[in-house]
N, C-alpha and C positions, 0 to 999 in steps of 0.2 A: 764581616772582615776583621780578622784578627790583626791587631797593630801593636808591635812591641814597644817597649819604653824607648829602646835604641832608635826605632823608626820615628817616633814622637821628636826625640832629641835632634835627629838628623833634619827633620822638617823645620822644627823650630830654629835650628841654626841657620839653615838656608834662608828663611824668610826674615828672621831678625838679623842675621849677619849681613843682609843686604843684597844677595845674589839674584833675589826674584822679585824684587820691589815693584819694578816697571811692568813686569808680567802680570802681577797680581792686580795692580791698578788698571791697566788696560782691560784686563778680562771684565773687571768690574764695570767699567765705562761702556764698554760694548754690551754687556748684558743689559744694563738700565737703558742705553740707548736703543736697542733692539725692541725692548717692551714699550718704550715711549713712541718709537716710530710706528708700531702697530696700532697704537691708541691714537696718534695724530694724522695718520695717513688716510687719505679719501681716494676712492677709485670710481669717479663719476664717469658715465658713459657719454663720449663725444664722438659723434658720427661711427657709432658701433665700435669704438676703440676704447679701452680702459686706460685712461690716462691719469697716473696717481699724482697728487699734489698734497702738500701739507694743509691742515686746517688753518685758518685765519687766526693769527695771533692777537692777543688782546694786550700784549706788552711789546714795544718796539725792539727790533733785533738788535739795535745797537747797544740796549741796555743789557741784553742777554749775553752779548759779546764781552762787554767790559766785565760783567760778573764772571764769565766763563775763564777769562784770562787770569782774574784774581784767584778763582777757584782752583784752576789748574795749577797756578804758581804755588799755591798753599799746600796741595796735595804732593807736588814733587818735592818741595823744601822739607816737609814733615818726612817723607819717606827717605830722602838722601840723608837726613840728619842722623838717621840709625846706623849709617856706614862710619861715623865720627864719635865713636866711643860714647854714644849716648844711650843709656839703658832704657828699656821699655818702661819701667815705673817711672823714672824721671820724665820721659816723653809725655807720659799721661799727665803727670802733675804740672809740668811746665804749660801744657796746653790749656790747663784749668785756669791759668792766669790772665785769660783774655779779658776779664771784668775790668781791670784797672786801664788797660790800653782802649778798650772801648768806651769807658767812661771820660777818659782825657779827650779822645778824638771827637766824642759826643759833644762835649763842653766847647772845644775849639771850633769845630766845623759846623755843628748844627745848634750851637748856643743853648744846649741843653743845660738843666739845673738838677741837682741831685741833693737828696736829704743828708744830714750829719751821720745818720745811721747807716746809710748807704755807702758813704765814703769811708766810714770806719771799717765796715765789713769788707769792702774791697781792698782796703789797706792791709788787712789780716791775711786776705788770700795772697797778696803780692808779697808780704813777708814770708809766707809759707812756701810759695815758689822759689824765692831767692834763696831761702834756707835750705830746702831740698837741693837746688842746684849745686850750691856751694859744698854741701856735705857729699854729695856724689862724685864731685871732681876730688875731695880730700880723701875719700876712701878708696883704698887699693889693695886687695886681698893678697896680690901676688908681688913678690920683690922683683924689681926690674932695674937694669942699668940706667945710669944717669941719663944718657942720650935717648933711651927708650921712655924714660919718664917725660923728658922734654918733648919728644915727638907725641905722646899720648895727650899731653896738656895742650899742645897745638891742635890736635885733632878734636879735643873736647872743646875747645874755644870756637872752633869752626861750626861744630854741631850746635852749640848754644846760640852762635849767631844766626845760624839758618832758621832755629826755632824762633828766635826773636823776630826776624823778619817775616816769617810766616804768621806770627800772631799779629803783627801790624798790619798786614795785607788783610788777614781775616776779619779784623775789626773793621778796616775801611770797607770791606765787602759787605759786612753787615749793615753798616750805614747806608750803603747804595741800595741794598735790598729793601731796607726800611722806607727809604724815599720812593723806591719803585712801587713797592706794594701799596704804600699810602696814596700814591697818584693813579695806579691803574688797577688796584685791587689784589688780593692775595690768591693768585692762580697757581696753586701748588703743583698741579700735573704738569702745567706749562714749564714751570721753573725746574721741576725734576728732569724733564725731557731735555730741554735745551741746554741746561748747565752741564750734561753728559755728552749729548749729541755733537754739540758744536766744539767740544774739547777731543773728540777722537782723533781729528787729523793732527793735532799738536803732538801726538805720540810718535809722529814721523821723527821728530827730534831724537828719540830714543830707539830708532830702528834697530841698530846693530845690537844693542843691549837686549831688546826683546827677542830677537832671533837667536841670540847666544842662550838666553833663558829657556826658550822653546826647546832648544837642544837638551838642555839639563832636564827639563821636565820628561822628554822622550826617553831619556836614559835611566830614569829611576825604575825602581823594582816592578816589574809587571804583577798584575792581580788577574787571576781569571774571572770572567764575568759571573760565572755560576757562584763563585765564593761571595759576591756581593749580593746575591739573591737566594742564599743558601737556605733561608726560611722556606720558600717555596720551591726549592729544588727537588724534594720528594714527590711533589705533586706535578712535575714536568714530565712529559713522554721522554723516554730514554734517548730518543734521536735527538730532541731539543737541548736535554741536559748535556749530551755529548759535545754538541756544536758550541754551546755556552761554554764548557769547560776548555775549549780549544782557543777561544777568543779571550785576549788579555787586554787590559788597560794600565798604562803606566800609574804607579801609585801617586805621584804627584799631581797628575791630571784629576783624580778623584778628589783630592783635597781641595785642589784650586775650585772645582765644581762646587763643592759644599761651602767653601768660602765666599764664592761669587753670588751663591743663592741667599746666604744669611745676609751679606751685605745690601744686596738688592731689597730684601725685607726690611732691613734697618733703615736704610735711606728712604724708602718709601713711607714706612711709619713716621719717621721724623717729619717729612714734608707733610704728610696728612694730619699729623698731630698739630703743626704750626696752624693749619687752618680751622681746626676744631677746638682748641683749647687756648687758654692763657698763657702769656710768657711764664708766669709762674710754674705752672704744671710742666711746661716744656723744660725749664730750667731744672727742676727736680729730677726729672727723668733722665736728662742727659747727662747730669753729674752722677746719678746713680749708676748710669751705664759706664761712666769712666772709672768709677771706683770698683765696679765689678770686674772690669778688664785689668784694673791693678791688682786686686786680690788674685785673679787667675794667673797673671804674670809672675807674682811673687811665689805663690803656693804650688802651682802646678809646673812651671817652666824654671823655678828656682832662681829667679832674677834678684840681684843683690838688692836688700831693703834693710838698711841698718836703722838704729834708734833715731839719728838725725833726720833720716828720710821720713821715718814714721811720725816725726814731730811735724815736719814740714806738710805732709799730706793731712794730718789732722787739722792744721791751721787752715788749709785749703777748705776742707771739709766744713769746719766751723765758720769760716767766713762766708762760704756760699749759703749755708743754712741761715745766717744772720742776714745776709742781703736779701734771700727770698722772704723772710718774715718781716723786714722792714718795708719791702716793696708791697707786700700784701696788706700792711696796716696802713701805709700811706695811701694806697688806692681805695681801702675801705673807708678811710676817714674822709676823704674828699674824691668825688668823682670829677674826672677832668672836664674842663670847659673848652670846647674847640676854639673859641674866641680868645682866650688867654693862654699864656706860656705857664705850663704846669711841670711839675717834677716828673720827669720820664724814666721809666726802668728799661733796663737792657738785659739781654739774655746772654748767657755763657754759651753761645752756639759756636765755639771753635772747632766741622763738617765737619765727612763721617766721612765721605769715603771714603775717604776714601778713603781703594781701594783703599793700615792697614791698614783700608783698608786699613785698617785699621790702623795714640797709636790706634790703627783699623784693625777688628778683632785683634786686640792687643796690638795696636799700632798699625800693622799692615795686614796681618793675616786676620784682618779684620777689616782695614784697611782700613793704620793703619795708621785702608784706605783708604781701607780702606783704605781702607787703606788705607796713620798712618796710613796706610794705603787708603789712600784717600779717605781718612775717617770724613763722613759727611758733614758739611756745613749746613746747618738748619737755618732757612730763611726766617725772618722775623715776621709776624703776623701782621695783619692789615691795619691794626690799631697802633703799629710803630712800637710794641713791646718787644 
């Protein structure tokens, strides 16, 4: 499939501009829910009838409902913020500042204690986020009228407020996940399924938006199916090739399918990694993903990224590395005793899905979902890390 630069710009504008955020997030949630339903559904034979029911949960449904409400709120707020003059690079950098929020809430709500090096590292991350945020507001490449500048400043303030609320809710959700997994065990497959499945009905709140976005997808440029499989086209019978050439699929549906598949792989990997590795490893990988998204956003989509934002993102990266190293040294120097209160590490797992979805695949085309579109919120491990 040949895609011109104009096509990519159109798609990026639609996604990052905000017209298809809910559609992308909804598709990601449905995809993960369908897979999880197949894994958790049982079909026992009762009086010669197949009556399906879900497998027995190891974690109470009330816990999942609370986590789902938080998870859905974070996904929606992150996606909606992109419609209020928030650039994708700033979106990614801002969401990397969850360490400070998580640390403060952990100290207040769960009486956790942290080392001086951890506090210093988190402070650096917070300074980087604030610096990048203020620099993004100050930079304006185009001249505008005074009333336009006032309106843009107001929109920007709303966007920053939405990101801030999402950051706080995400940190609270992380603490709830930690307490849940400490009590019931780290059931990552169960968490992956219920965190998406229970949230699907909530998209009824955006029914009209999703219907309108559905129409936008249908109006996109159609592509012959034969063009998608042109590598095997010469080997197909002429009748089959002719039939495939007459069948077309709107271009945006193809990109949505690719985005949904990659988001599903991403969120599944995050949940699986949570149960197999330490918080330090998860911390590094998630931040590597964020900065990879940042580079793609800047280099490929040509989003604004001035000197001030580069300094801010560098501080975020430096603080993250320092925090991870300090967490590693403290855990290596002293093994935790379950009967005593020890210094606890936290993870910078500010989801994934979602959808964009990333930002999810760069905020939402990632989603993101993530999605930005729902960029996935990774649960903490069973050790509370």
